BABAVEX-415125 format. One record per residue (C-alpha): residue in one letter; x, y, z. Coordinates in nm, 4 decimals, decimal comma. Example, Ala and Ser with C-alpha at 12.3 -4.5 7.8 and 13.67 -1.06 7.14 Angstrom:
   residuo       east      north         up
         a     1,2300    -0,4500     0,7800
         s     1,3670    -0,1060     0,7140
END
This chain:
   residuo       east      north         up
         m    -0,0083    -0,0006     0,0014
         q     0,1333     0,3419    -0,1025
         y     0,0393     0,6902     0,0356
         s     0,0641     1,0570    -0,0459
         l     0,1434     1,3376     0,2081
         g     0,0034     1,6936     0,1678
         i     0,1488     1,9825     0,3838
         d     0,0249     2,3385     0,4112
         a     0,2293     2,5859     0,6171
         g    -0,0393     2,8604     0,6589
         g    -0,0426     3,1754     0,8565
         t    -0,1672     3,0328     1,1776
         y    -0,1591     2,6429     1,1300
         t     0,0441     2,3973     0,9512
         d    -0,1597     2,1161     0,8363
         a    -0,0714     1,7709     0,7211
         i    -0,2993     1,5038     0,5407
         l    -0,2192     1,1373     0,4422
         v    -0,4120     1,0019     0,1459
         r    -0,4100     0,6413     0,0190
         d    -0,3003     0,6323    -0,3413
         s    -0,5271     0,3400    -0,4540
         n    -0,8566     0,5134    -0,3906
         r    -0,7546     0,8839    -0,3080
         s    -0,9267     0,8489     0,0224
         v    -0,8036     1,0518     0,3409
         v    -0,6368     0,8101     0,5924
         t    -0,5680     1,0706     0,8679
         s    -0,4733     1,4260     0,9210
         n    -0,2998     1,6539     1,1726
         k    -0,2676     2,0271     1,2665
         a    -0,0008     2,2129     1,4445
         l     0,0822     2,5965     1,4911
         t     0,2794     2,7439     1,2381
         t     0,6197     2,8502     1,3617
         y     0,8040     3,1792     1,2737
         p     1,0525     3,2557     1,1314
         d     1,1474     2,9085     1,0723
         l     0,8556     2,7099     0,9259
         i     1,0449     2,3729     0,9534
         e     0,9605     2,3232     1,3349
         g     0,5734     2,3677     1,2584
         i     0,6008     2,1344     0,9701
         q     0,7666     1,8716     1,1930
         n     0,5076     1,9139     1,4434
         a     0,2338     1,8596     1,1771
         i     0,4014     1,5333     1,0463
         d     0,4450     1,4103     1,4069
         g     0,0747     1,3480     1,4194
         i     0,1086     1,0841     1,1319
         d     0,1838     0,7261     1,2259
         e     0,5497     0,6677     1,1110
         e     0,4613     0,3361     0,9716
         y     0,2455     0,5228     0,7244
         l     0,5215     0,7783     0,6428
         k     0,7663     0,5038     0,5495
         k     0,5300     0,4024     0,2716
         v     0,4824     0,7645     0,1419
         k     0,5688     0,7910    -0,2221
         l     0,4762     1,1616    -0,2773
         v     0,4964     1,4674    -0,0575
         s     0,3481     1,7958    -0,1803
         l     0,3733     2,1334    -0,0237
         s     0,2202     2,4691    -0,0181
         t     0,3904     2,7449     0,1993
         t     0,3594     3,1073     0,2864
         l     0,7492     3,1277     0,2817
         a     0,7896     3,3116    -0,0458
         t     0,4908     3,5530     0,0302
         n     0,6195     3,6420     0,3807
         t     0,9724     3,7069     0,2690
         v     0,8620     3,9521     0,0049
         l     0,6052     4,1085     0,2295
         e     0,8484     4,1558     0,5275
         d     1,1390     4,2463     0,2794
         t     1,3639     3,9711     0,4440
         g     1,4787     3,8454     0,1001
         y     1,8719     3,8402    -0,0068
         p     2,0259     4,1295    -0,1745
         v     2,0161     4,1386    -0,5472
         a     2,1724     4,3326    -0,8255
         l     1,9457     4,4331    -1,1184
         i     2,0553     4,4691    -1,4796
         l     1,8326     4,6225    -1,7468
         a     1,9272     4,6217    -2,1059
         g     1,7464     4,8358    -2,3568
         d     1,4493     5,0753    -2,2623
         h     1,6007     5,3505    -2,0165
         n     1,2755     5,5481    -1,9947
         i     1,1201     5,3468    -1,7135
         e     1,0122     5,6187    -1,4558
         k     0,9071     5,3887    -1,1811
         d     1,0663     5,2709    -0,8537
         f     1,2675     4,9523    -0,8517
         p     1,3232     4,7295    -0,5418
         t     1,7037     4,7871    -0,5208
         n     1,9595     5,0568    -0,5394
         d     2,2204     4,8074    -0,6968
         i     2,0913     4,8593    -1,0542
         i     2,2300     4,9495    -1,3983
         f     2,0722     5,0322    -1,7086
         v     2,2801     4,9700    -2,0336
         s     2,2435     4,9711    -2,4137
         g     2,0994     4,6703    -2,5762
         g     1,7567     4,5138    -2,6060
         h     1,5343     4,4191    -2,8887
         d     1,2115     4,5366    -3,0698
         h     0,8838     4,3598    -3,1028
         m     1,0114     4,1511    -3,3945
         g     1,3264     4,0434    -3,1903
         e     1,5604     4,2523    -3,3882
         e     1,8337     4,4142    -3,1917
         m     1,7813     4,7707    -3,1092
         a     2,1388     4,8461    -2,9995
         p     2,4384     4,6481    -2,9355
         l     2,4670     4,5140    -2,5767
         d     2,7231     4,7131    -2,3716
         i     2,8741     4,4131    -2,2103
         e     3,1660     4,5962    -2,0804
         a     2,9512     4,8220    -1,8748
         v     2,7833     4,5210    -1,7217
         k     3,1081     4,3523    -1,6524
         n     3,2286     4,6535    -1,4606
         f     2,8969     4,6809    -1,2549
         v     2,9161     4,2999    -1,1685
         l     3,2711     4,3253    -1,0528
         r     3,1853     4,6372    -0,8380
         v     2,8773     4,4690    -0,6600
         k     2,9447     4,0928    -0,6683
         d     3,0610     4,0935    -0,3034
         n     2,7523     4,2679    -0,1717
         v     2,4843     4,0631    -0,3444
         s     2,3553     3,6984    -0,3431
         a     2,2354     3,6846    -0,6973
         f     2,1632     3,8879    -1,0041
         a     1,8473     3,9582    -1,2029
         v     1,8628     4,0378    -1,5779
         s     1,5752     4,1827    -1,7890
         g     1,6142     4,2952    -2,1471
         h     1,3746     4,5015    -2,3632
         f     1,1443     4,2640    -2,5431
         s     1,3624     3,9732    -2,4301
         i     1,0325     3,7555    -2,4780
         r     1,0959     3,8056    -2,8651
         n     1,4686     3,7426    -2,8358
         p     1,6529     3,6571    -2,4987
         e     1,9798     3,6830    -2,6633
         h     2,1247     3,9670    -2,4505
         e     1,9798     3,8255    -2,1329
         l     2,1490     3,5037    -2,1937
         r     2,4785     3,6705    -2,2812
         v     2,4764     3,8599    -1,9552
         k     2,3856     3,5470    -1,7637
         e     2,6734     3,3522    -1,9154
         m     2,9123     3,6260    -1,8305
         i     2,8042     3,6702    -1,4668
         t     2,8022     3,2976    -1,4107
         k     3,1697     3,2870    -1,5200
         l     3,2589     3,5869    -1,3301
         t     3,0993     3,5149    -1,0068
         g     2,9391     3,1705    -1,0011
         k     2,6372     3,3334    -0,8443
         p     2,2720     3,2627    -0,9511
         v     2,1379     3,4647    -1,2348
         v     1,7644     3,5051    -1,3181
         c     1,6481     3,6262    -1,6672
         g     1,3235     3,8059    -1,7087
         h     1,2185     3,5724    -2,0207
         e     1,2518     3,2644    -1,8151
         l     0,9574     3,3755    -1,5862
         s     0,7143     3,5330    -1,8152
         q     0,6340     3,5562    -2,2006
         d     0,3984     3,8487    -2,1404
         i     0,4635     4,2147    -2,2585
         g     0,5865     4,4434    -1,9821
         a     0,9424     4,5143    -1,9375
         y     0,9071     4,6776    -1,5919
         e     0,7006     4,4185    -1,4392
         r     0,9137     4,1497    -1,5809
         s     1,2298     4,2969    -1,4250
         v     1,0474     4,3188    -1,0934
         t     0,9712     3,9561    -1,1094
         a     1,3134     3,8638    -1,2037
         y     1,4430     4,0548    -0,9012
         l     1,1938     3,9107    -0,6497
         n     1,2715     3,5649    -0,7912
         a     1,6387     3,6133    -0,7495
         q     1,5875     3,7412    -0,4023
         l     1,4046     3,4133    -0,3069
         l     1,6582     3,1669    -0,4306
         p     1,8715     3,1139    -0,1157
         v     1,5515     3,1303     0,0818
         g     1,3829     2,8554    -0,1093
         k     1,6943     2,6375    -0,1365
         h     1,7442     2,6489     0,2539
         f     1,3725     2,5560     0,2860
         i     1,3506     2,2780     0,0343
         n     1,6886     2,1211     0,1459
         a     1,5522     2,1307     0,5162
         i     1,2313     1,9382     0,3926
         i     1,4368     1,6888     0,2078
         s     1,6485     1,6164     0,5382
         e     1,3403     1,5951     0,7268
         m     1,2116     1,3227     0,4954
         k     1,5277     1,1164     0,5074
         r     1,5325     1,1543     0,8731
         r     1,1930     0,9915     0,8726
         q     1,2990     0,7210     0,6212
         m     1,0584     0,8652     0,3644
         d     1,1721     0,7639     0,0032
         a     0,9229     0,9943    -0,1672
         r     0,9182     1,2465    -0,4601
         l     0,8839     1,6147    -0,3457
         i     0,6773     1,8744    -0,5402
         m     0,5359     2,2213    -0,4539
         l     0,1973     2,3909    -0,5244
         k     0,2287     2,7039    -0,7491
         c    -0,0005     3,0176    -0,7050
         d    -0,2004     2,9232    -1,0159
         g    -0,3165     2,5980    -0,8595
         s    -0,0635     2,3629    -1,0468
         v     0,2259     2,1774    -0,9169
         v     0,5858     2,2077    -0,9906
         g     0,8802     1,9707    -0,9715
         i     1,1619     2,0574    -0,7291
         r     1,3955     2,1640    -0,9942
         d     1,1600     2,4308    -1,1050
         a     1,0769     2,5296    -0,7430
         l     1,4333     2,5812    -0,6715
         e     1,4693     2,7956    -0,9980
         r     1,1484     2,9798    -0,9646
         p     1,0474     3,0197    -0,6023
         i     0,8510     3,3414    -0,6895
         e     0,5800     3,1092    -0,8439
         t     0,4846     2,9730    -0,5143
         i     0,3668     3,2967    -0,3630
         f    -0,0042     3,2817    -0,2605
         s    -0,0026     2,9106    -0,2934
         g    -0,1973     2,8856     0,0167
         p    -0,5206     3,0408    -0,1641
         a    -0,4574     2,8092    -0,4568
         a    -0,4398     2,5137    -0,2338
         s    -0,7679     2,6060    -0,0718
         l    -0,9293     2,5964    -0,4214
         i    -0,7968     2,2630    -0,5186
         g    -0,8651     2,1261    -0,1565
         a    -1,2235     2,2400    -0,1740
         s    -1,2739     2,0929    -0,5075
         y    -1,1297     1,7497    -0,3986
         l    -1,2924     1,7292    -0,0585
         s    -1,6367     1,8124    -0,1978
         d    -1,6045     1,6392    -0,5308
         i    -1,7250     1,9566    -0,7056
         d    -1,5364     2,0980    -1,0036
         t    -1,7144     2,4339    -1,0278
         c    -1,7695     2,6257    -0,7117
         a    -1,6740     2,9260    -0,5127
         v    -1,4591     2,8954    -0,2034
         i    -1,4386     3,0875     0,1182
         d    -1,1293     3,0111     0,3012
         v    -1,1253     3,1318     0,6619
         g    -0,7806     3,1501     0,7996
         g    -0,6174     3,3083     1,1138
         t    -0,5381     3,6402     0,9485
         s    -0,7841     3,6896     0,6633
         t    -1,0779     3,5392     0,4693
         d    -1,0159     3,4622     0,1085
         v    -1,2734     3,4243    -0,1710
         s    -1,1870     3,2644    -0,4926
         m    -1,3625     3,0467    -0,7655
         l    -1,3057     2,7308    -0,9721
         c    -1,4625     2,6503    -1,2983
         e    -1,4380     2,3013    -1,4357
         n    -1,1305     2,2424    -1,2068
         v    -0,9515     2,5375    -1,3526
         p    -0,8831     2,8183    -1,1058
         d    -0,9903     3,1769    -1,2018
         l    -0,6539     3,3452    -1,2737
         s    -0,5674     3,7145    -1,2503
         e    -0,4873     3,8679    -1,5942
         a    -0,2545     4,1241    -1,4605
         g    -0,0394     3,8916    -1,2486
         a     0,0095     3,8792    -0,8793
         i     0,0768     4,1967    -0,6673
         v     0,3207     4,1113    -0,3817
         g     0,4230     4,3689    -0,1306
         g     0,3109     4,6430    -0,3587
         w     0,5106     4,5188    -0,6476
         q     0,3248     4,4290    -0,9621
         t     0,4757     4,0959    -1,1113
         k     0,4083     3,8830    -1,4108
         v     0,3381     3,5796    -1,2024
         k     0,0212     3,4018    -1,3028
         a    -0,1692     3,3691    -0,9715
         i    -0,5400     3,2830    -0,8897
         h    -0,7810     3,5884    -0,8687
         m    -0,8934     3,6255    -0,5206
         e    -1,0562     3,8769    -0,2973
         t    -0,9228     3,9092     0,0659
         s    -1,0614     4,0757     0,3734
         a    -0,8462     4,1302     0,7017
         m    -1,0928     3,9405     0,9183
         g    -0,9970     3,5888     1,0266
         g    -1,0255     3,3689     1,3039
         d    -0,7557     3,5363     1,5049
         s    -0,8494     3,9008     1,4113
         h    -0,8612     4,1366     1,7132
         i    -1,2081     4,2245     1,8396
         w    -1,1863     4,5609     2,0324
         t    -1,4095     4,8150     2,1595
         k    -1,4175     5,2042     2,1696
         d    -1,7022     5,4433     2,2356
         k    -1,9465     5,1425     2,2746
         n    -1,8503     5,0395     1,9090
         m    -1,7149     4,7016     1,8296
         y    -1,4453     4,6472     1,5646
         i    -1,2958     4,3217     1,4292
         g    -0,9247     4,3443     1,2991
         p    -0,7502     4,4312     1,1083
         r    -0,4619     4,3082     1,3224
         r    -0,4121     3,9515     1,4272
         v    -0,3574     3,8512     1,7789
         e    -0,3202     3,5252     1,9697
         p    -0,6780     3,4179     2,0909
         l    -0,7289     3,4369     2,4857
         c    -0,8305     3,0591     2,4732
         l    -0,4923     2,9581     2,3209
         a    -0,3047     3,1811     2,5460
         a    -0,4647     3,0200     2,8573
         v    -0,3282     2,6799     2,7370
         k     0,0107     2,8079     2,6414
         y     0,0823     3,0369     2,9528
         k     0,0736     2,9284     3,3091
         g    -0,1240     3,1575     3,5306
         f    -0,2909     3,3407     3,2404
         l    -0,6378     3,2380     3,3286
         e    -0,5917     3,3969     3,6791
         k    -0,4752     3,7111     3,5090
         l    -0,8004     3,7141     3,3177
         k    -0,9981     3,6878     3,6335
         r    -0,8238     4,0015     3,7753
         i    -0,8487     4,2219     3,4730
         v    -0,8218     4,6068     3,5588
         v    -1,0118     4,8179     3,2921
         p    -0,8119     5,1213     3,1775
         s    -0,9621     5,4739     3,1359
         r    -1,2003     5,4554     2,8526
         r    -1,0723     5,7514     2,6927
         l    -0,7399     5,5802     2,6357
         f    -0,9092     5,2851     2,4424
         d    -0,7776     5,2074     2,1044
         e    -0,6691     4,8904     1,9181
         n    -0,3724     4,8392     2,1549
         i    -0,5157     4,9741     2,4831
         q    -0,7876     4,7300     2,5646
         p    -0,8737     4,5540     2,9073
         t    -0,8432     4,2036     2,7214
         k    -0,5393     4,2749     2,5415
         f    -0,1939     4,1304     2,6666
         f     0,1709     4,1301     2,5263
         v     0,4553     3,8760     2,5307
         r     0,8121     3,8938     2,4029
         t     0,9214     3,7144     2,0895
         n     1,2494     3,5562     1,9973
         h     1,2751     3,7886     1,6908
         e     1,6166     3,9606     1,6494
         i     1,6223     4,3134     1,8117
         v     1,6586     4,5887     1,5548
         e     1,7447     4,9558     1,6157
         l     1,5135     5,0839     1,9029
         t     1,4290     5,4342     2,0339
         e     1,4966     5,4958     2,4115
         n     1,1172     5,4688     2,4862
         e     1,0827     5,1524     2,2697
         e     1,3584     4,9956     2,4788
         m     1,1987     5,1006     2,8073
         v     0,8638     4,9479     2,7127
         l     1,0160     4,6349     2,5679
         s     1,2085     4,5886     2,8841
         l     0,8700     4,5400     3,0732
         i     0,7580     4,2590     2,8457
         g     0,8799     3,9057     2,8979
         i     0,7741     3,5470     2,8208
         d     0,4614     3,5731     3,0535
         p     0,1841     3,7931     2,9238
         v     0,1445     4,1524     3,0655
         s    -0,1385     4,3787     3,0321
         f    -0,1620     4,7541     2,9717
         d    -0,2413     4,8081     3,3394
         d     0,0672     4,5991     3,4393
         m     0,2968     4,8201     3,2285
         s     0,1432     5,1387     3,3581
         t     0,1872     5,0372     3,7183
         r     0,5640     4,9723     3,6408
         l     0,6207     5,2762     3,4338
         k     0,3965     5,4848     3,6819
         k     0,2450     5,6145     3,3460
         p     0,0545     5,4647     3,0536
         p     0,2814     5,3393     2,7779
         s     0,2211     5,4898     2,4450
         s    -0,0155     5,2845     2,2012
         f     0,2197     5,4114     1,9150
         i     0,5319     5,2506     2,0785
         l     0,3301     4,9312     2,1167
         s     0,2267     4,9390     1,7494
         s     0,5996     4,9916     1,6654
         l     0,7024     4,6921     1,8635
         i     0,4487     4,4717     1,7147
         k     0,5501     4,5765     1,3671
         k     0,9245     4,5106     1,4377
         r     0,7933     4,1649     1,5494
         l     0,9459     4,2126     1,8976
         i     0,6186     4,1464     2,0860
         q     0,3135     3,9355     2,0269
         a    -0,0214     4,0410     2,1142
         i    -0,2988     3,8304     2,2764
         g    -0,6623     3,9452     2,2678
         f    -1,0287     3,8510     2,2193
         t    -1,1055     3,7009     1,8693
         p    -1,3625     3,5232     1,6670
         t    -1,2217     3,2104     1,7735
         d    -1,2891     3,3050     2,1331
         v    -1,6434     3,4084     2,0276
         l    -1,7018     3,0397     1,9027
         h    -1,5536     2,9153     2,2308
         v    -1,8062     3,1247     2,4218
         l    -2,0960     2,9880     2,2275
         g    -1,9730     2,6304     2,2613
         e    -1,9466     2,5958     1,8848
         y    -1,5749     2,5256     1,9001
         n    -1,3878     2,3810     2,1985
         e    -1,0115     2,3311     2,0849
         w    -0,8813     2,5498     2,3686
         n    -0,9691     2,6863     2,6899
         s    -1,3411     2,8122     2,6748
         e    -1,3241     2,9753     3,0249
         a    -1,0754     3,2129     2,9156
         s    -1,2904     3,3067     2,6201
         k    -1,5962     3,3583     2,8451
         l    -1,3895     3,5826     3,0909
         g    -1,2765     3,8158     2,8044
         a    -1,6328     3,8269     2,6529
         d    -1,7772     3,9184     3,0005
         v    -1,5401     4,2125     3,0222
         i    -1,6165     4,3522     2,6779
         a    -1,9940     4,2853     2,7141
         k    -2,0274     4,4816     3,0370
         l    -1,8451     4,7778     2,8627
         n    -2,1171     4,7711     2,5894
         n    -2,4104     4,7076     2,8305
         t    -2,4924     4,3644     2,7076
         g    -2,4215     4,0083     2,8095
         k    -2,1324     3,7711     2,6826
         y    -2,3584     3,5399     2,5014
         e    -2,5710     3,8087     2,3253
         l    -2,2327     3,9926     2,2400
         s    -2,0776     3,6800     2,0812
         a    -2,3909     3,5894     1,8766
         s    -2,3842     3,9287     1,7347
         l    -2,0136     3,9143     1,6671
         k    -2,0571     3,5602     1,4968
         k    -2,3177     3,6960     1,2794
         r    -2,1149     3,9982     1,1734
         f    -1,8368     3,7550     1,0760
         a    -2,0609     3,5599     0,8622
         r    -2,2130     3,8706     0,7053
         n    -1,8425     3,9751     0,6057
         m    -1,7902     3,6361     0,4520
         s    -2,1254     3,6721     0,2456
         l    -2,0335     4,0216     0,1478
         e    -1,6918     3,9398     0,0218
         l    -1,8400     3,6364    -0,1791
         m    -2,0787     3,8543    -0,3513
         s    -1,8317     4,1391    -0,4359
         y    -1,6073     3,8789    -0,5868
         i    -1,8858     3,7323    -0,7887
         l    -2,0253     4,0599    -0,9084
         p    -1,7132     4,2494    -1,0306
         g    -1,7772     4,6050    -1,1329
         v    -2,0917     4,6269    -0,9319
         d    -2,1069     4,8910    -0,6754
         r    -1,9987     4,7542    -0,3487
         s    -2,2499     4,9654    -0,1475
         g    -2,5419     4,8246    -0,3482
         i    -2,4304     4,4854    -0,2890
         e    -2,3859     4,5647     0,0814
         k    -2,7450     4,6869     0,1043
         i    -2,8859     4,3774    -0,0384
         v    -2,6699     4,1440     0,1818
         d    -2,7863     4,3539     0,4806
         g    -3,1553     4,3050     0,3808
         k    -3,2279     4,6696     0,3047
         f    -3,4394     4,5526     0,0143
         k    -3,6994     4,2840    -0,0274
         a    -3,4571     4,0821    -0,2431
         k    -3,1781     3,8256    -0,1721
         f    -2,8909     3,7102    -0,3633
         d    -2,9205     3,3640    -0,5447
         v    -2,5738     3,1864    -0,6025
         e    -2,5973     2,9508    -0,8787
         i    -2,2758     2,7574    -0,7921
         p    -2,2042     2,5606    -0,4724
         v    -2,0276     2,7568    -0,2053
         i    -1,7529     2,5604    -0,0162
         l    -1,6328     2,6770     0,3317
         l    -1,2740     2,5841     0,4417
         g    -1,0853     2,6407     0,7612
         g    -1,0925     2,5318     1,1237
         p    -1,4405     2,5788     1,2694
         v    -1,6206     2,6979     0,9636
         i    -1,9162     2,4575     1,0287
         a    -2,0336     2,7167     1,2868
         y    -2,0904     2,9729     1,0069
         k    -2,2733     2,7656     0,7686
         d    -2,6335     2,8666     0,8590
         d    -2,5474     3,2203     0,9266
         v    -2,4035     3,2585     0,5641
         r    -2,7302     3,1031     0,4368
         s    -2,9203     3,3709     0,6270
         f    -2,7635     3,6389     0,4080
         i    -2,7588     3,4721     0,0697
         n    -2,9441     3,1782    -0,0915
         a    -2,6683     2,9314    -0,1743
         d    -2,5859     2,5729    -0,1561
         v    -2,3333     2,6182     0,1435
         i    -2,1187     2,3055     0,1914
         v    -1,8613     2,2243     0,4496
         p    -1,6949     1,9034     0,3423
         d    -1,5210     1,6457     0,5664
         h    -1,1696     1,7501     0,6667
         a    -1,2331     2,1123     0,5759
         e    -1,0016     2,2127     0,8669
         v    -0,7119     2,0781     0,6548
         g    -0,8369     2,1514     0,3076
         n    -0,5189     2,3460     0,2062
         a    -0,3276     2,0478     0,2864
         a    -0,5302     1,8407     0,0634
         g    -0,5120     2,1183    -0,2068
         a    -0,1327     2,0981    -0,1776
         l    -0,1543     1,7340    -0,2554
         f    -0,4112     1,7365    -0,5293
         g    -0,3033     2,0282    -0,7512
         k    -0,2649     1,9171    -1,1168
         g     0,0380     1,9582    -1,3219
         i    -0,0654     2,2560    -1,5412
         k     0,1663     2,4090    -1,7960
         r     0,0630     2,6981    -2,0286
         i     0,2838     2,7787    -2,3228
         e     0,2421     3,0601    -2,5855
         i     0,4073     3,0629    -2,9223
         m     0,3718     3,3302    -3,1764
         i     0,4301     3,3286    -3,5516
         k     0,4785     3,6528    -3,7612
         p     0,6021     3,7059    -4,1059
         v     0,9520     3,8644    -4,1199
         s     0,8250     4,1474    -4,3486
         l     0,4809     4,2623    -4,4487
         n     0,6129     4,3423    -4,7863
         d     0,6807     3,9930    -4,8576
         p     0,4169     3,8109    -4,6386
         d     0,4358     3,4673    -4,8109
         r     0,7835     3,3862    -4,7125
         d     1,0219     3,3876    -4,4102
         f     0,8474     3,3532    -4,0765
         f     0,9722     3,4120    -3,7263
         v     0,8541     3,1730    -3,4471
         f     0,8761     3,3248    -3,0942
         s     0,8723     3,0889    -2,8082
         p     0,9829     3,0715    -2,4544
         d     1,3255     2,9131    -2,5868
         g     1,3895     3,2049    -2,8293
         r     1,3172     3,3119    -3,1853
         l     1,3700     3,0824    -3,4944
         k     1,3275     3,1565    -3,8563
         f     1,1514     2,9397    -4,1190
         d     1,1023     2,9729    -4,5021
         t     0,7252     2,8912    -4,5094
         y     0,4350     2,9444    -4,2855
         v     0,3632     2,5568    -4,2867
         q     0,7044     2,4887    -4,1542
         a     0,6626     2,7391    -3,8743
         l     0,3248     2,6225    -3,7837
         t     0,4436     2,2475    -3,7773
         f     0,7395     2,3451    -3,5730
         a     0,5188     2,5467    -3,3169
         n     0,2760     2,2592    -3,2700
         d     0,5468     2,0157    -3,2211
         h     0,7592     2,2329    -2,9916
         g     0,4640     2,3307    -2,7887
         r     0,3492     1,9808    -2,7170
         s     0,7123     1,8603    -2,6525
         m     0,7522     2,1466    -2,3854
         a     0,4231     2,0584    -2,2103
         y     0,5137     1,6873    -2,1913
         s     0,8799     1,7599    -2,0791
         y     0,7573     1,9862    -1,7936
         m     0,5145     1,7127    -1,6814
         s     0,8035     1,4685    -1,6932
         e     1,0041     1,6819    -1,4562
         c     0,6945     1,6841    -1,2103
         g     0,7002     1,3144    -1,2229
         i     0,3652     1,2901    -1,4247
         r     0,3488     1,0055    -1,6862
         e     0,2706     1,1157    -2,0406
         s    -0,0305     0,8806    -2,0428
         n    -0,1758     1,1034    -1,7601
         v    -0,1305     1,4161    -1,9494
         n    -0,3724     1,5863    -2,1951
         v    -0,2612     1,8855    -2,4099
         t    -0,5204     2,1137    -2,5520
         v    -0,4183     2,3488    -2,8222
         t    -0,5971     2,6895    -2,9120
         e    -0,4953     2,8930    -3,2196
         k    -0,5863     3,2554    -3,2801
         h    -0,5000     3,3999    -3,6141
         v    -0,5045     3,7840    -3,6958
         s    -0,5371     3,9106    -4,0396
         p    -0,7019     4,2276    -4,1959
         e    -1,0114     4,1962    -4,4097
         g    -0,9367     4,0878    -4,7663
         w    -0,5796     3,9461    -4,6800
         h    -0,4984     3,6566    -4,8983
         h    -0,1803     3,5513    -4,7486
         p    -0,0620     3,3559    -4,4430
         p    -0,1981     3,5322    -4,1051
         m    -0,0175     3,8516    -4,0150
         e    -0,0015     3,7076    -3,6564
         s    -0,0661     3,3503    -3,5161
         k    -0,0814     3,2831    -3,1488
         i    -0,0889     2,9228    -3,0469
         t    -0,1530     2,8412    -2,6824
         f    -0,0803     2,5023    -2,5270
         v    -0,2321     2,3828    -2,1998
         g    -0,1104     2,0734    -2,0655
         v    -0,3021     1,9209    -1,7647
         g    -0,1532     1,6247    -1,5827
         i    -0,2928     1,4076    -1,3048
         i    -0,0495     1,3386    -1,0155
END
């Protein structure tokens, strides 16, 4: 008997799921808290919940991870130098100061615009090589002819031996600026990805797992380890992609909307006939527009660990994430007693940081430059949770909320507070941690708002479900005024949305929200078995998907019946006739798709390649097409 193991390292939890290969049935699963900054410990803890006799029979391990996303968002990637050949008129910011613009580049037909200034590149490389870990190269219209990028890459490799990423290797789409940013971010992630993958491989060997390792990409497809090492940027947002694939697998539905409730956020996305809805523009990561094909999703900063706080008798959910009271009561000895002795600060001081139910603990994060006031406040916070009142007593004055925010942003302290997870513990609809802690916190907040803890929690739960419904309808109705959608969801009119496709809920205790979501919209709301580890299932059941575009154009419109260029990811080739060019394009596109699937460990018999041709010619044109775009989509079953 053989098995496959799916692992998802999410924002709050790291999930593992074991599936029997013979019938693709779930054998067992396990959850563990995600560990930062080193995700390996959380992954080890998740795998520990799987019987080692099963693990020895695992033949496939598939991962989805927040590693690439968090590295870019936190700006903790390795230093990279950027070389741009061609168009110097890009008036935009770049993510590095180690950058040079040199002459070179090509036009839209792949013809050289100017000779490549290889000497300028060489001098730049020699000057910065000791300060960077990798190089990124992007040439103007390298998607039509990558010759200059490849020459620069070859020279840098000989001079330094350091990794070099070329823009044309990551995208065949027009957009020189976005392609250069994508190449830079990918180069920044190379050492991070290599360290992570090597650690996973070592962990598999330690557990005597002789298995193939693959990773989920942000478009819902899987990638072999060689490609994962070369293109780590493509694993950004693999978590939302995993939720789509996992929802489809667990519910056995291939067209659906998915609401994935995580610790930090709620993500909405859609799957149509097993193909994820992709963003045409490419993923935006940390404010940088890239050319990475990622799923289209809508995200709201309201998750299971979002901080619930009060001010002026108004209730707020998020946007910041905290550790739930119920979990803190399990982790920290004596925390429950602290909750019983809560001192309410002056209400005029209330904000997101100054709350009676909010506590702070020290993290192990490396200390960066601090102000004198930040050092003073940080010195009051240790490994046991302290409240605002505790700090005020020791300082003999209230600590600044601004300083607390700064220490949180610098990841030097972790906040604890009342959350939607606590709400469900109060209502008895989720009992993973300490319900008494949740009730103590709810009681304090409820009294401040002249209500009871159960009434308050029921209202907050309804509000959370309302947000899920609103985000879903905003996603399904792009271009429709959000305020109008909001009024219908809130029942301001005698009408209700009918959703024609099933809505799958994923996440820990999402079963608790099923009926509440139905109260806002008419929909077939489904919570499949194992919904709490849906992302791990998605990591395992992503298909091998490879999209390849090849373009054919006549060399000259003055003689459109002979000499044709074929532009492919491998470069530009010239053919005497259109038939020769078309035959090559079809053979080459299929070959690239099958080769990619083979690297992912997918047999050719399990691969289906569909081909779409789009031809452009003016009316009355009696020659071969002025432009032919042939798109190959290979889909392989793992």
